[in-house]
N, C-alpha and C positions, 0 to 999 in steps of 0.2 A: 504494500500500500504506500504510494508515493506521498500522499498528504493525509496522514492519519487524522481521523475525525476528532479525536480528543487529545491531540498532542499538546494543546495550549491550556488544558485544564490546570487549575491550581493543585497543590498537593492534597488539599482537603477534598476537592472535586474528584481527584483520582481515587481517593479512598472510597468515596460513595460509588464510583463506577465499579470498583473491584467488588464491593459488597453486593451490588446489584447483580453482577455476573455470577458470583458465588451462589446467591439465592436462586437465580434462574436456572443455572446448570445443575445445582444441587437438587432442586425439586424435580426437574425434568428427568435426570438420570435415576433418581430414586423411584419415581413413578414407573419408569421403564423396567427397573429391577424388580419392583413388586409385581408387575404384570408377567414378567418372565417367571418369577417364583410361583405365582398363582397357576400358571400353565404347567410348570415343571413338577410341582408337588401336588397339583390337583386339589387345592384347598381354597377356601375363601380368603379375602384379604385380611379379615379380622383374625382368622386362625393363623395366617402367615405371620402376622405381627407377633403372635405368641410364640411361634416356632423360632423366629429370628432371635428373640430374647433368651430362649433356652433350647438351642438346637441339638439334635442328635440324628444319626443316620444320614439320609438324603438331605434333610434340613440343614445339617451341619455343612455339607458340601455347598449348598446354595448360599448359606450365610457367609461363607468364605468368599464366594463369587460376588455377593452383594457388597462385601467390604471392598473388593477390588473396584467395583463400579462406583462406590461412594468416593474413593480416592480420586477416581477419574473425574467425577462430576463436581466435587467440592473444591478440589485443588488444581488438578492438571489442566482441564479444559478452560476454566475461568482465567488461569494465569496466561495460557497461550493466547486466548482471544484478547485479553487485556493488552498483551504485548503488541499485537497487531493494531489495536485501536489507538495506542498512544505513541507508537514509534514506527518509523519506516524501516528500522532494523531491530526487530524483536529480540533476536539472539544477542545482539550487542547491548540492547537496553537491559536485558535480564542477566548480563555478564556471563552468557553461555558460549560466546564466540571464542573467548580466550581459553586455550587448553591449560589445565593445571600442570604445574611442574611436578616431576616425580618426587623431588625432595619434599614438597608440601604435602603430597599424598602420603608419603612415608611418615612424616612428622605427625600428621593428624591421626594416623593409624596408631602410632605409639601413644599419643595423647589420650585416646579412647580408653586404653588399658591403664595408663598412669593415673588417671583421675578416679578410677574405681573406688579406692578406699575413701576418698573425700565425698564422692557421690553417695556411697552407701551410708556414710555418717550423716549426710544431709537427709537421707531417707529416714534414718532412725529418729532424727530430730522432728521431722515432719510427722511421723507416726504418733508422736507424743504431744503434738499441739492440740489444744482444745479450745473451741469457741463457745459453744453452748450445747446442751444435751440434745436438743432437737436437730441443730445443724450437724453436729457430730454424727448423729444416727443416720441422717440422710447421706452425708459424705461417705461414711463407712459402708452403708448398704449399696450405694452406687459403685463404690470401689470393689466390693465383693462380687457384684454382678459382672463388672468388667473383667475382673480376675478370672472368674469362672468361665467366661466366654473365651478369653485368651488361652487358657489352659486347654479348653476343648479343641481349639484350633491346633495347638502345639503338640498334642498327644498323637503322634504318628510314629510308626515303626519303619516306614518305607522311605527310600531315597526320593521317590516321586512326591510323597507328602511333604518331605523336607524342602524340596525344590519349590513347591507351590507356596509353602509358608514363607520362604525367603522372598518370593516374588510379591506376595500380598502384604506381608507384615514387615518387610525390610526395604525392598527396592521401591515399591509404589509410595509408601509414606516418605521415604527419603527424597524422592524426586518431587512429589507433589507439594509437600510441606515446605521444602526449600524454595521452590518456585514462588510460592505465596509469601512466606515469611522473610526470607533473606533476599530473594530476587526482587520483590515488589514492596512489601511493607517496610523493611528496614531502610532502604533509600528514601522512602517517603517520610518516615519518622526522623531520619537524619536531617532532611531538608526542612521539616517543620520546626525542629528544635535547634537547628544550626550547630549541632554537636554530634560527632560520630559516636562517641562513647555512650551518650544518653540515648541515641537512636538504637544502639545495640541492646541496651538494657531494657528499653520499652518494648522492643520487638520480642526479646526473650521472655518478658513478663506475659505478653499477649499469647505467645507461643505456648507457654506452660498452662495458662488459664484456659485457653480454648479447648484443651483436651478434656476438661471437666473431670479430671481425676486428681483431686486436691491432696490426697495422701502422698502423691508423688510430685507435688508442685515444686518444692525446693530443688530436688535433683534434676528435674526437667528444666528448671530455670537456669541452673548452672550449665546444663548441656546447651541451652539456647544461647548463652553468652559465648560459649566455645564456638558454636556454629557461626555466630555473628562475627567474631574476630577472625575466624578461618576464612570467611568470605571476604572481609575487608582487606586483610593482609595479603591474601593470594590474588585478589582481584578477579577471581573466577568462581562462579557459583558451583562448578563441579567439585571444588575442594570441599565445600560445605555438604554437598550431596553425598560425597564419598564418606566423610566423617559420620554423617547421619546413618548411612547404610551400614558401615562397619559396626556402629553402636547397636543398631537393631538386629543385624544379622548375628552378631556375637551372642545375644540373648537367645535367639531362635536356635542356634547351633548347640549352645550349652544345655538348653532345656532338652533338646533331642538326644544328646549324648547321655544326659543324666536319666532321662525317661527310659532309655534302652539299656541302661546298666553299664555303659562304656566308661563313664566317670562317676565318682562318688559325690563330688561337690554339686549342689543344686544351683539353679540360676540365681536364687535369692542370696545365696552365700558366696557367690563368685566374686572374689576380690573384697570380701567383707572383713573388717577388723575393727576392734575397739581401741587399738593401740594408737594414741594420739600422735606419736612420732611418725608412724606410717601415714596417718590421715593428713597431717600437716605437710609431711614430706611429699605425698602424692600431689597435693595442690602446688607446691613449689616446683616440683619436677614438671608438671603440666605447664605452668607459667613459663618455665625455662624453655620448653619445647616451642611455645608460641613466640618467644623472643628470638629463638633460633630461626624460626620461619620468617619472622619479621626482618631479620638481618639478611637472610638468603634472598628474600623477595624484593628488598629495597623499597619497602612500602611506607616510608615515613610520611609522604604526602597524603596517603589514603587515610591516615589516622587523624588528619586535620580537616576541618570542614572547609570545603570550597563550593561555591555556588554552581554546582553541576545541574544541568537541566534533567529533571526526573519526572 
């Protein structure tokens, strides 16, 4: 598109445009998925809604497919259409045209595992936070429901099942969420606040909150900050996508290996420690990794606000 329709919108206007695209595509793809489920399972839409919340058998396979469609409708399609609407070069706008360096990909891979003790410590703190009896009950019931559904997906003994899980629970979220959060929202928040670091923090907050799983808010917030800096320092969205994929895929693979008796450590205990030396050390090592990437990429100018058209 030579003259994008919404290229001259303000940052606030572009936020509204993105929200509209997410709503339109999210609803359209969800309705399509429900119609497919109604036909595939031969049940009413009311019954289908119940099966999706507590699936088994054929319903479990469909629910996994529905998760795939949801990622497509809520994240990937809106982001791609947004790119075409606001820029004559969507790949350049979304910072997908630049190939990530091998050094950056290697560094963020190490960072995913280096941060684990600190992430797990944040998870422990999160678990013990209390707001009120009613809110705590709602949060914990929603968390239990999400955990039950996730474990239902992950319990597979075949390599085929593992491959599907890696696609739906690792690759699709990594691609879709990074397109929306780091590719679109973070540059908009940076422009609105005129501060790169504040833009990264706000995006990480929204990224964590939008998952609606508040018992994991703090560790997901830390992950969001890592993703934000990986994107800004490398100048390539692919670096953040890779970091996100490695993080998700590691959980899927560890659960698979533990479920099938290959390893003894469970996904919840992977990298877990209460030793504060290791916890603080993991944070410091991770920061050191990002400083190393910063030095390798020569990204000093990208960490300072400049009035780039977004």
